[in-house]
N, C-alpha and C positions, 0 to 999 in steps of 0.2 A: 496112534489111533487118529483117524480123521473124522471131523464132524460129519462128513458125508456118509460115513460107515453106518450111521444110525438110521439112514433113510432107506426106503424101498428103491428098487432098481429104476422104476419108472420116474420117481421123484429125482433121482440122481441125474437121469437124462434131462429132465425138465430144468433143473438148476444149471446143469452144464450148458444147456441152450441159452439160458438167460445171461449166464456169465460171459459167454461168447458175444452175445449181442451188446452187453455193457462194454466189453473191451474194444468193440469196433465202432462205438458211438451210438448204439441203440437200434441200428437197423442193418439187416443183411438179407441176401436172397435165400430162397428156400434151398437152392442148389448148394450154396456155401454152407448152410447149416447141416444139410444131409452129409456133405463131405466131412465136416468137422466131427459130427457125431457118429459117422459111419453107419447110417441107417437109411431106410427107404422112405418113399413119399407117404405110404400108408401110416407107418409108425410116427412120422413127423406130424401128420394131421391129428393123430391120437394124443400126442404130447401137447399140441396147441389146444385141443379141446379140454384137456385136464387143466391147463393153465388158465383158460377162460373161466372154468368153475372156481378156481382159486381167486381169480380177479373179483368175482361176485362176493365170495366170502370175505375178501379184504375191503369190501365197500368201495371198489373201484379206485383204491389208492395207488394201484398200478394198472396199466392197460397193455393188452396185446392187440395190435392192429395188423390184420392180414389182408394183403392184396393178392392179385394173381401170381406175382413173382416174389414179393418181399414180405418180411415179418418185422415189425417194429415194437420195441419194448420201451415204455415210459413209466416213470414213477412220479408221484407228487413229492413236494419238498420234504414232507415229514415222514416219508416212507422210503425204504431202501431194499436192496436185494437181500441184505442180511435179515431184515424184518421178515420177509417172506420165507427165508431159510428157516428161521426159528419157528415160524408158524407151522411149517411143514413137519419139523422135527417133533414138536410136542404131541402130534397125532400119530407119529410112527410107532408101530408095535414094539420095537426094541426099546424105544424111549419109555413107552407105557409100562413095560416090564420093570425097567430100572426105577421108575417113579413108584411103582407098587412096592418094590423092595424098600424104598426109602420111607414111604408113608406108613407101611404096616409092619416092616421088619421081616416079613416072609410073604410068600405067594400062595394064595388059594387058587390053584390053576382053574378049577371049575368056574369060580366067580369071575376071575379075570378074563377067561376066554369068552364068557357070556357078555361081560362088560364092554370089551373092545372088538367083539365079533370075530374071534379066531377059532379055527378048528384045533383039536388037540395036536394033530400032526404038525400044523403050522406053528403052534406054540412051542413045541419041543424043538422044531427046526430053528426058531428064533433064539431059544436058550443056547443051542449049540453055537449059533453065530455070535451071540453075546459073549460066550465063554472064550471064543477065539479072540475077540477084541479085548476082553478083560484080562487076558493072560499077560498083556503088556504091563498091567498094574499089579501083577501078582494076586489077582482076585479071581474067584470062580463062583458060579451059582450051582449049588447042589441041593437037591431035595427042597427047592423053593426058598433057599436061604443063601445070602451072599457071604462067602467065606474069604478071609484074608485078615491081615493085621488091621487093628483099629485105626491107626493113623493113615494107612493106605486107603481104607474105605472112605474116611473123611476127605482126604485129599482128592480122591476120585470124584466124589459128589460136588465138592467145591469147584473143581475143574469143569465138570459137566454143566453146573449152573452158571458159571462165568461165561461159557461160550454159547449156551442156549438162552440165557437171559430171561428167566421166567418172571417178568416184572410183577405179575399179579401175586406171586408168592413172597415178594420182597418188599411189599408196600404196607403201610399202616392201613387197616387194622390187622393184616395177616401176620405181621411180625410182633411178637410180644414186646411191649415197651421196656421190659427188664433187659432184653437183649441189647437194645439201643443204649440203655444206661450202662451196661457192662462194657460195651465197645467204647463209650465215652470215657469210662474209668481207665480202660487200657490206654487210651490216647493220653490221658493225664500222666500215667506212669512213664510212658516213653517220651513225654514232654515235647511233642511236636505234632503238627497237624498231619493227619493221615491222608494220603491221596484217596480219591474216590474209590478206586478198585481195591485198595487195601481195606477200607471200611466194609466194602461189599463182601469181600472174602471172609472177614471176621463175623459179619452178620450171618452169612450162610453157615459158617463153622459152628457158632453158638446155637443156631437153629437145629443143626444136625445133632449136636451134643445133647440138647434138651430132648429131642425126639428119640434118639437111641437109648437114652437113659429111661425114658418112659416106656419104651418097648423092651427094656431089660436086655438089650443087645450089646451093651458096651463090654468089651473084653478087657481083662486085666492080666493078660498072660505075658506082659513084657518083663524082660530082664535087661540088664545094661548092654547086652550084646545084640539086642533086636531093635533098638531105637532107630538104627540106621540101616537102610536097605542095602547099602554098599559096605562091604567088610574090609575096606582098605584101612590098615592100621587100627585094629580093634583096641589096642592098648591106649592110644591117644583118645579114642572115643569114650572109653571108660573113665579116664581122667577128666575129660571134658564134662561129662554128665555129673560126675561127683562134685566137681567145682561149681557147676551151674546150680546145683541144689543148695549150695551155701551162699549164693549171691543175693544181693539186695533185690535184684530184678526178680529172681525166683520168689522171694518172700512176699513181695508186693503183689505179683500176679497170682500167687497161691491164695492170698487173702481174698482177692476179688473173685477168683474162680470158685473158692469155697462158698462165698456169700451167694453167688449166682446159683449154685447147685443146691445149697441148703434151703433156699427160698422155695424150691419145688420138692423138698424132702428127699433129694437124691444125695447119695454118699459121695464125698470127694475121694476117689480112689488114689492110691499112693503115687501113681505115675501120671495122673491126669494133667498136672501142671507142666511136666516135662513135655508131654505131647503137644500142649498148646504152644509152648515156647519154641519147640522145634518147627511147628507149623508156621509160626511167625517168622522165624529165621529163613525158612525155605521159600516162603511166599512173599518176601519183601514187605512185610507189614510194618517193620521199624524203618523209618525214613533215614536217609543218609546224614541228616543233621541232628539226629536224636542224641542227647547226652548219655543215654544208657549204653550206647555203642562202645564208650570208653571202658566200661566195666566188662563188656563182652570181649573186648580186645585183650584185657588182662587175663580173662579166663582162657582164651585161646593161647596166649603166651605161656601161661602156667602149664597147661596140658600138652604143649607142643602139638597143638591140633593140626591134623593133616591138611586142613584147608590153608593154613599158613604155608605149608610146604608147596602146595599147588600154586599159591600166589607168587611165591618166590621163584618157582620154576618159570612162570609166565613172565615175570619182570626181568629175569635173566635173559629170556628169549628176546624181549624188547631191547635190552641193552646190547645184545649181540646184533640184532637187525638194524637198530638205529643208534649207533654209538655216539657218545658225547651229546646226548639229548636229555632234557629234563622237563618234567611237568610242573606247572604251577601247583601250589598247595591245594587249591580248590579242585583242580583237575585230578590230582593224585588221590584226593579223598573220594571223589566220584568213582574213579577206576577201581580203587581198593574195595569200596562198598559193592560195586558190581561183581568183581571177582569173588568176593565172599558169598554173595547171594547165589551165584551160579554153582559155587562149590557146595554150599549147604543143600541146595535143591537136588544136586546129583547124588549126594551121599545119603540124603534122607528119603527121598521119594523115588518111585518108579512110575513111568508112564507119562503121556502127554496127549492132550486133545488139540488138534490143529484144524484151522480153516482150510478148506480144499484148495482155494485159489491163491493162497500165499505161496510165493516162490521159495524154494529151499535156498537159504542164504549161501550155503556152501557152493551151490551150482551157479550163483550169480556174482560171486566175488571175482575180482580181476585175477590175472595169472599170478601176480606177485603175492597177493594175500593167500591164494589157493595153495601155492607152494609152501608158504610160511606155516599155515595152519596144519597142513598135512605132515610137514616135518615135525612140528610140535606134538601132534597127536601120536605119531609113530614113536617119538621119543618117550612120551608118557606111557604108552602101551608096553614098551620094553622095560621101562624103569618101575612102573606100578601096574602090573598086569591085572590085578583084581579090580582096578578102577574102571576098566572097560570090559563088561560082561554081556552086554545086550546091544546089538547094533541099532535098534530103534531108539532106545533110551539114550545111547551114547551120541546120537546125531544131535540131540538138543544141546548137550554140553559143547560139542564141536562148533555148532553154529553160534553159540554165545561167545566162545573164545574168538571166533572170527569177528564178531561185533566189537569185542574188546580191542583187537588188533587195529581195526578200523578207527576206533575212538582214539587210540594212542597216536596213530599217524596224523589224524585230524588236529590233535592238540599240539603236535610239534611242527606242523607246517609253518613255513615262513610265508606269511600272507603278502600278496602283491598289494602295494599301496597305489591307490588311484585317486587323482584329483579331478574334480568335475567343475568346469566353468561354462556357464550358459549365459548368453546375452539375449535381450529381446524384451517383450512386454513384461512388466513387473510381475504380475500374478502368474502369467503363463510360464515364464522362465523358472519361477520357484517350483511350480508343479512339475515341470520337466526335470529339474535338477533332482527333486525328491524321487522321481520315478527311476532315473538312471542309477542313483545311489542304492536304492532298494534292489534293483535288478542285478547290479554288479555283485552285491553281497550275497545273493542267492547261490553264487558259485561255491561258497564256503572257503575258498582259498584267496579271495580278494577283499580288501577293506577300502571302501570308498568314502570320501568326505568332500565338502566344498573346497575348492582350491584356495590355498593361502599363499601369500607372496614369499614367506620365509621358509618354505619347505620344498624339498625335492621329492619327486614321486617316481615309481616304476613306470607309471602310465598317466598321461593327462588326456582327458577327452573333452572336447569343446565344439561349439558351433561357430567359433571364431578362429580363423586361420592366421596366426601371427607368430613371429619368431620368438617373442617373449615367452609365450605359453609353451612353445616347443622346447625351450631351454629348461623348463621346470620338470621335465620328465625324460626318462631314458627312451620312452616311446611316446608317440603322439597319435591320437585318433581323431580325425575330423568328421564331425557329424554332418550328414547331408540334410537332416531334418530332426525334429524332436524325438521321434521314435519310429523311424522307418524300419520295416522288417529286415531289409538288407543290412542296415546299420547294426541291428541286433545280432544277426547271424555273423557278420564280419567281426564284430567285437568279441563274440563268443570264441571264435577261432584265435583271435589275437591274444586274449586273456589266457587261453590254454597254452599257446605257444610260449608266452612269457613265463608262465608257471613251470612248464616243462624244462625250459632253459635254466630257470633258477634252481630246480631240483638237481 
């Protein structure tokens, strides 16, 4: 599901227009825009009129300037295209319907149609459109109620709020202080600082939990076979859940969750703690340096959890593609954590909400990575056919494996060593040296330092042309000035040539 899917068609055209303008530097001719959008002059003028209305609503934090031939899009520093995107979405009928389901647990169609100005025929058309989108999450709206597994409903709304960013609903005093306290208690249990997005996900999760309990919407129809949306190796899933219920992590989280629900006189249902833990595993709530991951690793080992099998398959592929290579302990920990998180997410949840203009990673990886990832996925499909059941959902797993391959290759790269020697005015030469070192290291495959007399380098760059400096490196690059554009371009080509020859 794409975030754009929640908008009306005219708004999709408007955003597509602004995205195009942003990508080309903010300004384009009307002819270029009509060709890009495949529309006529009349419709383009209507789109511009609508955007000018939005400009006024946004208090001119962005502007649309129109001349006879060109259209220009500008934003103030504290405003972005994503901000406008979110402001459009929260007024869209499909979003309003989803919000109504969240706030009230069910839809009174008469009241909602009057509230947002929809006819009954339009309302039912929007319900059908939403059901088409929600099928990706194994959810459906029937008779004014959202149906699906409890964990999928929570996962969907957390995903929705993370990409639409309803700030007004996530700020004090709109969030119960007890929720913040509970999130802080969870952070103490995992014994590491949570990233901002992890905290935000938990805040949304507990807000949903409180609201759905108050609405008496919480379902308790889970058995051990339905915790995971993917049914690959059900036996190991059962063992995993059974061992998880006996863990110290479970007992600590269970106590905190019980206190949270009892405060509101809600009952702690038997599987509620498992749902929270699975949400935390699948949404990367527990950071890579958390001590509690050691206990989780033991549970995975004991149950011979399928995620371990997936990780082993991936590492075997890396060994085959990059023989005789090793990661440092820190790199290995990060990669294993990442592999675990994508495995949990794929097995537990279904569905994904994406930004429209993010490029599909699979389409943008180079030929070598593309061949590797498709070889790996074809192998997994043959070996574990149940793992891949939904093309839309599977794409997320495939793209994340592509990221993991890229990370592995980055870690094992032999970096080009570059020595930098600049002469001239004391302060100016220091500034120039710092600039070149930072610029060179942006390549990710080169490491630059001030030149020292007792070291040899792959490349020496300097504004001094002398034989001594040339002997310190396999290659020498003579700067014509401090940062001439041609020097930058030529150095880029030389660095890449050196890197390619080393490979």
